[in-house]
N, CA, C and O atoms as a Maestro MAE file, in Angstrom:
{
 s_m_m2io_version
 :::
 2.0.0
}

f_m_ct {
 s_m_title
 :::
 protein
 m_atom[268] {
  # First column is atom index #
  i_m_mmod_type
  r_m_x_coord
  r_m_y_coord
  r_m_z_coord
  i_m_residue_number
  s_m_chain_name
  s_m_pdb_residue_name
  s_m_pdb_atom_name
  i_m_atomic_number
  :::
  1 25 -19.617 17.965 10.532 1 A "MET " " N  " 7
  2 3 -18.533 17.930 9.586 1 A "MET " " CA " 6
  3 2 -18.039 19.360 9.363 1 A "MET " " C  " 6
  4 15 -18.827 20.274 9.119 1 A "MET " " O  " 8
  5 25 -16.744 19.530 9.451 2 A "ARG " " N  " 7
  6 3 -16.157 20.858 9.298 2 A "ARG " " CA " 6
  7 2 -15.891 21.161 7.826 2 A "ARG " " C  " 6
  8 15 -15.415 20.304 7.081 2 A "ARG " " O  " 8
  9 25 -16.202 22.384 7.420 3 A "MET " " N  " 7
  10 3 -16.016 22.781 6.032 3 A "MET " " CA " 6
  11 2 -14.576 23.225 5.800 3 A "MET " " C  " 6
  12 15 -14.019 23.983 6.594 3 A "MET " " O  " 8
  13 25 -13.980 22.755 4.723 4 A "GLN " " N  " 7
  14 3 -12.617 23.147 4.387 4 A "GLN " " CA " 6
  15 2 -12.617 24.552 3.786 4 A "GLN " " C  " 6
  16 15 -13.456 24.872 2.945 4 A "GLN " " O  " 8
  17 25 -11.677 25.383 4.217 5 A "ARG " " N  " 7
  18 3 -11.562 26.734 3.679 5 A "ARG " " CA " 6
  19 2 -10.662 26.716 2.458 5 A "ARG " " C  " 6
  20 15 -9.614 26.070 2.444 5 A "ARG " " O  " 8
  21 25 -11.090 27.437 1.437 6 A "LEU " " N  " 7
  22 3 -10.304 27.555 0.224 6 A "LEU " " CA " 6
  23 2 -9.377 28.755 0.325 6 A "LEU " " C  " 6
  24 15 -9.738 29.776 0.910 6 A "LEU " " O  " 8
  25 25 -8.196 28.634 -0.237 7 A "LEU " " N  " 7
  26 3 -7.268 29.749 -0.263 7 A "LEU " " CA " 6
  27 2 -7.594 30.626 -1.467 7 A "LEU " " C  " 6
  28 15 -7.602 30.151 -2.603 7 A "LEU " " O  " 8
  29 25 -7.861 31.898 -1.217 8 A "ILE " " N  " 7
  30 3 -8.156 32.830 -2.301 8 A "ILE " " CA " 6
  31 2 -7.305 34.074 -2.117 8 A "ILE " " C  " 6
  32 15 -6.799 34.342 -1.028 8 A "ILE " " O  " 8
  33 25 -7.156 34.821 -3.186 9 A "ASP " " N  " 7
  34 3 -6.335 36.024 -3.094 9 A "ASP " " CA " 6
  35 2 -7.174 37.217 -2.632 9 A "ASP " " C  " 6
  36 15 -8.400 37.147 -2.556 9 A "ASP " " O  " 8
  37 25 -6.483 38.301 -2.330 10 A "ARG " " N  " 7
  38 3 -7.110 39.492 -1.764 10 A "ARG " " CA " 6
  39 2 -8.150 40.106 -2.701 10 A "ARG " " C  " 6
  40 15 -9.216 40.519 -2.246 10 A "ARG " " O  " 8
  41 25 -7.858 40.172 -4.005 11 A "SER " " N  " 7
  42 3 -8.802 40.804 -4.936 11 A "SER " " CA " 6
  43 2 -10.095 39.996 -5.053 11 A "SER " " C  " 6
  44 15 -11.178 40.570 -5.166 11 A "SER " " O  " 8
  45 25 -9.985 38.677 -5.026 12 A "THR " " N  " 7
  46 3 -11.182 37.828 -5.070 12 A "THR " " CA " 6
  47 2 -12.004 38.012 -3.804 12 A "THR " " C  " 6
  48 15 -13.231 38.098 -3.861 12 A "THR " " O  " 8
  49 25 -11.340 38.070 -2.677 13 A "LEU " " N  " 7
  50 3 -12.039 38.267 -1.409 13 A "LEU " " CA " 6
  51 2 -12.718 39.640 -1.375 13 A "LEU " " C  " 6
  52 15 -13.815 39.775 -0.833 13 A "LEU " " O  " 8
  53 25 -12.073 40.650 -1.946 14 A "ASP " " N  " 7
  54 3 -12.684 41.983 -2.016 14 A "ASP " " CA " 6
  55 2 -13.958 41.971 -2.859 14 A "ASP " " C  " 6
  56 15 -14.943 42.619 -2.503 14 A "ASP " " O  " 8
  57 25 -13.945 41.239 -3.972 15 A "LEU " " N  " 7
  58 3 -15.143 41.130 -4.812 15 A "LEU " " CA " 6
  59 2 -16.280 40.426 -4.075 15 A "LEU " " C  " 6
  60 15 -17.435 40.845 -4.149 15 A "LEU " " O  " 8
  61 25 -15.944 39.368 -3.375 16 A "ILE " " N  " 7
  62 3 -16.951 38.633 -2.607 16 A "ILE " " CA " 6
  63 2 -17.542 39.537 -1.527 16 A "ILE " " C  " 6
  64 15 -18.757 39.557 -1.329 16 A "ILE " " O  " 8
  65 25 -16.689 40.280 -0.831 17 A "ALA " " N  " 7
  66 3 -17.159 41.166 0.234 17 A "ALA " " CA " 6
  67 2 -18.043 42.282 -0.325 17 A "ALA " " C  " 6
  68 15 -19.034 42.652 0.305 17 A "ALA " " O  " 8
  69 25 -17.704 42.816 -1.486 18 A "ALA " " N  " 7
  70 3 -18.521 43.870 -2.094 18 A "ALA " " CA " 6
  71 2 -19.906 43.343 -2.461 18 A "ALA " " C  " 6
  72 15 -20.913 44.012 -2.229 18 A "ALA " " O  " 8
  73 25 -19.951 42.142 -3.033 19 A "ASP " " N  " 7
  74 3 -21.247 41.532 -3.363 19 A "ASP " " CA " 6
  75 2 -22.045 41.226 -2.101 19 A "ASP " " C  " 6
  76 15 -23.264 41.395 -2.076 19 A "ASP " " O  " 8
  77 25 -21.358 40.776 -1.059 20 A "ALA " " N  " 7
  78 3 -22.035 40.485 0.206 20 A "ALA " " CA " 6
  79 2 -22.624 41.757 0.809 20 A "ALA " " C  " 6
  80 15 -23.723 41.737 1.362 20 A "ALA " " O  " 8
  81 25 -21.892 42.859 0.701 21 A "GLN " " N  " 7
  82 3 -22.400 44.137 1.216 21 A "GLN " " CA " 6
  83 2 -23.632 44.576 0.430 21 A "GLN " " C  " 6
  84 15 -24.600 45.063 1.015 21 A "GLN " " O  " 8
  85 25 -23.602 44.407 -0.893 22 A "ASP " " N  " 7
  86 3 -24.773 44.740 -1.715 22 A "ASP " " CA " 6
  87 2 -25.984 43.902 -1.300 22 A "ASP " " C  " 6
  88 15 -27.098 44.416 -1.198 22 A "ASP " " O  " 8
  89 25 -25.757 42.622 -1.063 23 A "PHE " " N  " 7
  90 3 -26.835 41.730 -0.659 23 A "PHE " " CA " 6
  91 2 -27.377 42.129 0.714 23 A "PHE " " C  " 6
  92 15 -28.585 42.099 0.947 23 A "PHE " " O  " 8
  93 25 -26.468 42.503 1.619 24 A "LEU " " N  " 7
  94 3 -26.894 42.968 2.942 24 A "LEU " " CA " 6
  95 2 -27.789 44.203 2.812 24 A "LEU " " C  " 6
  96 15 -28.791 44.322 3.518 24 A "LEU " " O  " 8
  97 25 -27.434 45.107 1.924 25 A "ASN " " N  " 7
  98 3 -28.241 46.305 1.702 25 A "ASN " " CA " 6
  99 2 -29.642 45.947 1.202 25 A "ASN " " C  " 6
  100 15 -30.627 46.561 1.612 25 A "ASN " " O  " 8
  101 25 -29.726 44.961 0.322 26 A "VAL " " N  " 7
  102 3 -31.030 44.512 -0.193 26 A "VAL " " CA " 6
  103 2 -31.858 43.902 0.931 26 A "VAL " " C  " 6
  104 15 -33.054 44.170 1.045 26 A "VAL " " O  " 8
  105 25 -31.217 43.080 1.761 27 A "LEU " " N  " 7
  106 3 -31.932 42.462 2.879 27 A "LEU " " CA " 6
  107 2 -32.460 43.529 3.838 27 A "LEU " " C  " 6
  108 15 -33.600 43.449 4.296 27 A "LEU " " O  " 8
  109 25 -31.632 44.519 4.136 28 A "ASN " " N  " 7
  110 3 -32.066 45.606 5.026 28 A "ASN " " CA " 6
  111 2 -33.226 46.387 4.420 28 A "ASN " " C  " 6
  112 15 -34.198 46.697 5.108 28 A "ASN " " O  " 8
  113 25 -33.123 46.701 3.140 29 A "ALA " " N  " 7
  114 3 -34.176 47.465 2.468 29 A "ALA " " CA " 6
  115 2 -35.486 46.682 2.413 29 A "ALA " " C  " 6
  116 15 -36.568 47.267 2.396 29 A "ALA " " O  " 8
  117 25 -35.378 45.365 2.387 30 A "SER " " N  " 7
  118 3 -36.571 44.513 2.327 30 A "SER " " CA " 6
  119 2 -37.172 44.248 3.700 30 A "SER " " C  " 6
  120 15 -38.247 43.658 3.809 30 A "SER " " O  " 8
  121 25 -36.486 44.680 4.737 31 A "GLY " " N  " 7
  122 3 -37.001 44.460 6.080 31 A "GLY " " CA " 6
  123 2 -36.788 43.049 6.586 31 A "GLY " " C  " 6
  124 15 -37.460 42.622 7.525 31 A "GLY " " O  " 8
  125 25 -35.878 42.327 5.990 32 A "LEU " " N  " 7
  126 3 -35.607 40.946 6.406 32 A "LEU " " CA " 6
  127 2 -34.498 40.968 7.469 32 A "LEU " " C  " 6
  128 15 -33.334 40.694 7.179 32 A "LEU " " O  " 8
  129 25 -34.884 41.296 8.681 33 A "HIS " " N  " 7
  130 3 -33.919 41.567 9.739 33 A "HIS " " CA " 6
  131 2 -33.138 40.344 10.196 33 A "HIS " " C  " 6
  132 15 -31.947 40.452 10.488 33 A "HIS " " O  " 8
  133 25 -33.776 39.194 10.265 34 A "GLN " " N  " 7
  134 3 -33.064 37.996 10.699 34 A "GLN " " CA " 6
  135 2 -32.025 37.589 9.654 34 A "GLN " " C  " 6
  136 15 -30.891 37.253 9.997 34 A "GLN " " O  " 8
  137 25 -32.414 37.622 8.388 35 A "ALA " " N  " 7
  138 3 -31.467 37.303 7.314 35 A "ALA " " CA " 6
  139 2 -30.360 38.346 7.258 35 A "ALA " " C  " 6
  140 15 -29.207 38.017 6.979 35 A "ALA " " O  " 8
  141 25 -30.703 39.585 7.519 36 A "SER " " N  " 7
  142 3 -29.722 40.664 7.530 36 A "SER " " CA " 6
  143 2 -28.680 40.448 8.628 36 A "SER " " C  " 6
  144 15 -27.488 40.669 8.413 36 A "SER " " O  " 8
  145 25 -29.130 40.022 9.787 37 A "ALA " " N  " 7
  146 3 -28.205 39.752 10.892 37 A "ALA " " CA " 6
  147 2 -27.252 38.612 10.552 37 A "ALA " " C  " 6
  148 15 -26.067 38.658 10.882 37 A "ALA " " O  " 8
  149 25 -27.782 37.595 9.891 38 A "MET " " N  " 7
  150 3 -26.923 36.480 9.469 38 A "MET " " CA " 6
  151 2 -25.895 36.944 8.442 38 A "MET " " C  " 6
  152 15 -24.730 36.551 8.503 38 A "MET " " O  " 8
  153 25 -26.322 37.773 7.505 39 A "MET " " N  " 7
  154 3 -25.420 38.268 6.471 39 A "MET " " CA " 6
  155 2 -24.358 39.175 7.069 39 A "MET " " C  " 6
  156 15 -23.222 39.198 6.596 39 A "MET " " O  " 8
  157 25 -24.715 39.916 8.097 40 A "LEU " " N  " 7
  158 3 -23.738 40.761 8.778 40 A "LEU " " CA " 6
  159 2 -22.634 39.896 9.398 40 A "LEU " " C  " 6
  160 15 -21.463 40.275 9.385 40 A "LEU " " O  " 8
  161 25 -23.008 38.751 9.932 41 A "GLY " " N  " 7
  162 3 -22.020 37.809 10.454 41 A "GLY " " CA " 6
  163 2 -21.083 37.300 9.372 41 A "GLY " " C  " 6
  164 15 -19.886 37.129 9.605 41 A "GLY " " O  " 8
  165 25 -21.630 37.059 8.194 42 A "VAL " " N  " 7
  166 3 -20.798 36.630 7.059 42 A "VAL " " CA " 6
  167 2 -19.808 37.730 6.695 42 A "VAL " " C  " 6
  168 15 -18.630 37.458 6.463 42 A "VAL " " O  " 8
  169 25 -20.285 38.971 6.646 43 A "LEU " " N  " 7
  170 3 -19.393 40.087 6.326 43 A "LEU " " CA " 6
  171 2 -18.288 40.245 7.361 43 A "LEU " " C  " 6
  172 15 -17.143 40.527 7.008 43 A "LEU " " O  " 8
  173 25 -18.614 40.068 8.614 44 A "GLU " " N  " 7
  174 3 -17.601 40.157 9.664 44 A "GLU " " CA " 6
  175 2 -16.545 39.061 9.493 44 A "GLU " " C  " 6
  176 15 -15.358 39.304 9.711 44 A "GLU " " O  " 8
  177 25 -16.968 37.870 9.110 45 A "GLN " " N  " 7
  178 3 -16.011 36.784 8.876 45 A "GLN " " CA " 6
  179 2 -15.125 37.094 7.674 45 A "GLN " " C  " 6
  180 15 -13.926 36.816 7.701 45 A "GLN " " O  " 8
  181 25 -15.707 37.671 6.617 46 A "LEU " " N  " 7
  182 3 -14.918 38.048 5.452 46 A "LEU " " CA " 6
  183 2 -13.870 39.099 5.816 46 A "LEU " " C  " 6
  184 15 -12.739 39.041 5.332 46 A "LEU " " O  " 8
  185 25 -14.240 40.057 6.664 47 A "GLN " " N  " 7
  186 3 -13.275 41.064 7.104 47 A "GLN " " CA " 6
  187 2 -12.157 40.424 7.918 47 A "GLN " " C  " 6
  188 15 -10.991 40.795 7.782 47 A "GLN " " O  " 8
  189 25 -12.515 39.472 8.755 48 A "SER " " N  " 7
  190 3 -11.514 38.759 9.539 48 A "SER " " CA " 6
  191 2 -10.580 37.966 8.630 48 A "SER " " C  " 6
  192 15 -9.365 37.965 8.827 48 A "SER " " O  " 8
  193 25 -11.148 37.298 7.644 49 A "ASP " " N  " 7
  194 3 -10.334 36.531 6.703 49 A "ASP " " CA " 6
  195 2 -9.380 37.441 5.941 49 A "ASP " " C  " 6
  196 15 -8.221 37.091 5.719 49 A "ASP " " O  " 8
  197 25 -9.874 38.614 5.542 50 A "ARG " " N  " 7
  198 3 -9.030 39.554 4.797 50 A "ARG " " CA " 6
  199 2 -7.881 40.047 5.665 50 A "ARG " " C  " 6
  200 15 -6.761 40.199 5.177 50 A "ARG " " O  " 8
  201 25 -8.140 40.296 6.932 51 A "ALA " " N  " 7
  202 3 -7.099 40.764 7.843 51 A "ALA " " CA " 6
  203 2 -6.033 39.699 8.065 51 A "ALA " " C  " 6
  204 15 -4.889 40.025 8.380 51 A "ALA " " O  " 8
  205 25 -6.397 38.428 7.905 52 A "ASN " " N  " 7
  206 3 -5.455 37.337 8.137 52 A "ASN " " CA " 6
  207 2 -4.724 36.875 6.885 52 A "ASN " " C  " 6
  208 15 -3.908 35.956 6.946 52 A "ASN " " O  " 8
  209 25 -5.013 37.510 5.742 53 A "LEU " " N  " 7
  210 3 -4.296 37.141 4.525 53 A "LEU " " CA " 6
  211 2 -2.845 37.579 4.630 53 A "LEU " " C  " 6
  212 15 -2.546 38.620 5.216 53 A "LEU " " O  " 8
  213 25 -1.942 36.787 4.063 54 A "PRO " " N  " 7
  214 3 -0.541 37.231 4.058 54 A "PRO " " CA " 6
  215 2 -0.395 38.470 3.185 54 A "PRO " " C  " 6
  216 15 -1.146 38.661 2.229 54 A "PRO " " O  " 8
  217 25 0.572 39.301 3.522 55 A "GLU " " N  " 7
  218 3 0.821 40.513 2.747 55 A "GLU " " CA " 6
  219 2 1.262 40.144 1.340 55 A "GLU " " C  " 6
  220 15 2.037 39.209 1.141 55 A "GLU " " O  " 8
  221 25 0.751 40.902 0.357 56 A "GLU " " N  " 7
  222 3 1.152 40.687 -1.022 56 A "GLU " " CA " 6
  223 2 2.486 41.363 -1.247 56 A "GLU " " C  " 6
  224 15 2.763 42.442 -0.721 56 A "GLU " " O  " 8
  225 25 3.317 40.690 -2.056 57 A "ARG " " N  " 7
  226 3 4.617 41.256 -2.369 57 A "ARG " " CA " 6
  227 2 4.741 41.405 -3.864 57 A "ARG " " C  " 6
  228 15 3.936 40.865 -4.623 57 A "ARG " " O  " 8
  229 25 5.742 42.135 -4.283 58 A "GLY " " N  " 7
  230 3 5.996 42.311 -5.707 58 A "GLY " " CA " 6
  231 2 6.424 41.017 -6.355 58 A "GLY " " C  " 6
  232 15 6.770 40.061 -5.660 58 A "GLY " " O  " 8
  233 25 6.408 40.967 -7.678 59 A "GLY " " N  " 7
  234 3 6.756 39.762 -8.427 59 A "GLY " " CA " 6
  235 2 8.154 39.257 -8.113 59 A "GLY " " C  " 6
  236 15 8.355 38.046 -8.016 59 A "GLY " " O  " 8
  237 25 9.120 40.142 -7.953 60 A "ALA " " N  " 7
  238 3 10.491 39.716 -7.665 60 A "ALA " " CA " 6
  239 2 10.583 39.032 -6.317 60 A "ALA " " C  " 6
  240 15 11.337 38.071 -6.161 60 A "ALA " " O  " 8
  241 25 9.836 39.504 -5.354 61 A "ALA " " N  " 7
  242 3 9.874 38.906 -4.014 61 A "ALA " " CA " 6
  243 2 9.206 37.542 -4.013 61 A "ALA " " C  " 6
  244 15 9.577 36.678 -3.217 61 A "ALA " " O  " 8
  245 25 8.231 37.329 -4.884 62 A "GLN " " N  " 7
  246 3 7.538 36.050 -4.928 62 A "GLN " " CA " 6
  247 2 8.368 34.991 -5.639 62 A "GLN " " C  " 6
  248 15 8.274 33.808 -5.309 62 A "GLN " " O  " 8
  249 25 9.162 35.390 -6.593 63 A "ASN " " N  " 7
  250 3 9.962 34.453 -7.374 63 A "ASN " " CA " 6
  251 2 11.445 34.810 -7.261 63 A "ASN " " C  " 6
  252 15 12.027 35.334 -8.211 63 A "ASN " " O  " 8
  253 25 12.056 34.532 -6.115 64 A "PRO " " N  " 7
  254 3 13.450 34.909 -5.964 64 A "PRO " " CA " 6
  255 2 14.329 34.135 -6.941 64 A "PRO " " C  " 6
  256 15 14.087 32.959 -7.214 64 A "PRO " " O  " 8
  257 25 15.347 34.806 -7.459 65 A "GLN " " N  " 7
  258 3 16.278 34.196 -8.391 65 A "GLN " " CA " 6
  259 2 17.419 33.545 -7.611 65 A "GLN " " C  " 6
  260 15 17.900 34.121 -6.636 65 A "GLN " " O  " 8
  261 25 17.861 32.355 -8.023 66 A "PRO " " N  " 7
  262 3 18.992 31.728 -7.333 66 A "PRO " " CA " 6
  263 2 20.270 32.549 -7.551 66 A "PRO " " C  " 6
  264 15 20.455 33.146 -8.612 66 A "PRO " " O  " 8
  265 25 21.139 32.573 -6.552 67 A "THR " " N  " 7
  266 3 22.383 33.330 -6.672 67 A "THR " " CA " 6
  267 2 23.568 32.460 -6.905 67 A "THR " " C  " 6
  268 15 24.686 32.960 -7.026 67 A "THR " " O  " 8
  :::
 }
 m_bond[267] {
  # First column is bond index #
  i_m_from
  i_m_to
  i_m_order
  :::
  1 1 2 1
  2 2 3 1
  3 3 4 2
  4 3 5 1
  5 5 6 1
  6 6 7 1
  7 7 8 2
  8 7 9 1
  9 9 10 1
  10 10 11 1
  11 11 12 2
  12 11 13 1
  13 13 14 1
  14 14 15 1
  15 15 16 2
  16 15 17 1
  17 17 18 1
  18 18 19 1
  19 19 20 2
  20 19 21 1
  21 21 22 1
  22 22 23 1
  23 23 24 2
  24 23 25 1
  25 25 26 1
  26 26 27 1
  27 27 28 2
  28 27 29 1
  29 29 30 1
  30 30 31 1
  31 31 32 2
  32 31 33 1
  33 33 34 1
  34 34 35 1
  35 35 36 2
  36 35 37 1
  37 37 38 1
  38 38 39 1
  39 39 40 2
  40 39 41 1
  41 41 42 1
  42 42 43 1
  43 43 44 2
  44 43 45 1
  45 45 46 1
  46 46 47 1
  47 47 48 2
  48 47 49 1
  49 49 50 1
  50 50 51 1
  51 51 52 2
  52 51 53 1
  53 53 54 1
  54 54 55 1
  55 55 56 2
  56 55 57 1
  57 57 58 1
  58 58 59 1
  59 59 60 2
  60 59 61 1
  61 61 62 1
  62 62 63 1
  63 63 64 2
  64 63 65 1
  65 65 66 1
  66 66 67 1
  67 67 68 2
  68 67 69 1
  69 69 70 1
  70 70 71 1
  71 71 72 2
  72 71 73 1
  73 73 74 1
  74 74 75 1
  75 75 76 2
  76 75 77 1
  77 77 78 1
  78 78 79 1
  79 79 80 2
  80 79 81 1
  81 81 82 1
  82 82 83 1
  83 83 84 2
  84 83 85 1
  85 85 86 1
  86 86 87 1
  87 87 88 2
  88 87 89 1
  89 89 90 1
  90 90 91 1
  91 91 92 2
  92 91 93 1
  93 93 94 1
  94 94 95 1
  95 95 96 2
  96 95 97 1
  97 97 98 1
  98 98 99 1
  99 99 100 2
  100 99 101 1
  101 101 102 1
  102 102 103 1
  103 103 104 2
  104 103 105 1
  105 105 106 1
  106 106 107 1
  107 107 108 2
  108 107 109 1
  109 109 110 1
  110 110 111 1
  111 111 112 2
  112 111 113 1
  113 113 114 1
  114 114 115 1
  115 115 116 2
  116 115 117 1
  117 117 118 1
  118 118 119 1
  119 119 120 2
  120 119 121 1
  121 121 122 1
  122 122 123 1
  123 123 124 2
  124 123 125 1
  125 125 126 1
  126 126 127 1
  127 127 128 2
  128 127 129 1
  129 129 130 1
  130 130 131 1
  131 131 132 2
  132 131 133 1
  133 133 134 1
  134 134 135 1
  135 135 136 2
  136 135 137 1
  137 137 138 1
  138 138 139 1
  139 139 140 2
  140 139 141 1
  141 141 142 1
  142 142 143 1
  143 143 144 2
  144 143 145 1
  145 145 146 1
  146 146 147 1
  147 147 148 2
  148 147 149 1
  149 149 150 1
  150 150 151 1
  151 151 152 2
  152 151 153 1
  153 153 154 1
  154 154 155 1
  155 155 156 2
  156 155 157 1
  157 157 158 1
  158 158 159 1
  159 159 160 2
  160 159 161 1
  161 161 162 1
  162 162 163 1
  163 163 164 2
  164 163 165 1
  165 165 166 1
  166 166 167 1
  167 167 168 2
  168 167 169 1
  169 169 170 1
  170 170 171 1
  171 171 172 2
  172 171 173 1
  173 173 174 1
  174 174 175 1
  175 175 176 2
  176 175 177 1
  177 177 178 1
  178 178 179 1
  179 179 180 2
  180 179 181 1
  181 181 182 1
  182 182 183 1
  183 183 184 2
  184 183 185 1
  185 185 186 1
  186 186 187 1
  187 187 188 2
  188 187 189 1
  189 189 190 1
  190 190 191 1
  191 191 192 2
  192 191 193 1
  193 193 194 1
  194 194 195 1
  195 195 196 2
  196 195 197 1
  197 197 198 1
  198 198 199 1
  199 199 200 2
  200 199 201 1
  201 201 202 1
  202 202 203 1
  203 203 204 2
  204 203 205 1
  205 205 206 1
  206 206 207 1
  207 207 208 2
  208 207 209 1
  209 209 210 1
  210 210 211 1
  211 211 212 2
  212 211 213 1
  213 213 214 1
  214 214 215 1
  215 215 216 2
  216 215 217 1
  217 217 218 1
  218 218 219 1
  219 219 220 2
  220 219 221 1
  221 221 222 1
  222 222 223 1
  223 223 224 2
  224 223 225 1
  225 225 226 1
  226 226 227 1
  227 227 228 2
  228 227 229 1
  229 229 230 1
  230 230 231 1
  231 231 232 2
  232 231 233 1
  233 233 234 1
  234 234 235 1
  235 235 236 2
  236 235 237 1
  237 237 238 1
  238 238 239 1
  239 239 240 2
  240 239 241 1
  241 241 242 1
  242 242 243 1
  243 243 244 2
  244 243 245 1
  245 245 246 1
  246 246 247 1
  247 247 248 2
  248 247 249 1
  249 249 250 1
  250 250 251 1
  251 251 252 2
  252 251 253 1
  253 253 254 1
  254 254 255 1
  255 255 256 2
  256 255 257 1
  257 257 258 1
  258 258 259 1
  259 259 260 2
  260 259 261 1
  261 261 262 1
  262 262 263 1
  263 263 264 2
  264 263 265 1
  265 265 266 1
  266 266 267 1
  267 267 268 2
  :::
 }
}
């Protein structure tokens, strides 16, 4: 069964990636190399997801006014 991806904004994804990096550091410090390798894969996917997010625009560009 394929997992559905949720749409999230850039700032939320940045917070998730920062926490994931902290967790990766803990795994490395603990010597848990297999878990660390798995977490590195998660971080790589988060970076890929961030690169594929649409560019953020200013408020006026998001809500164009009718002419």
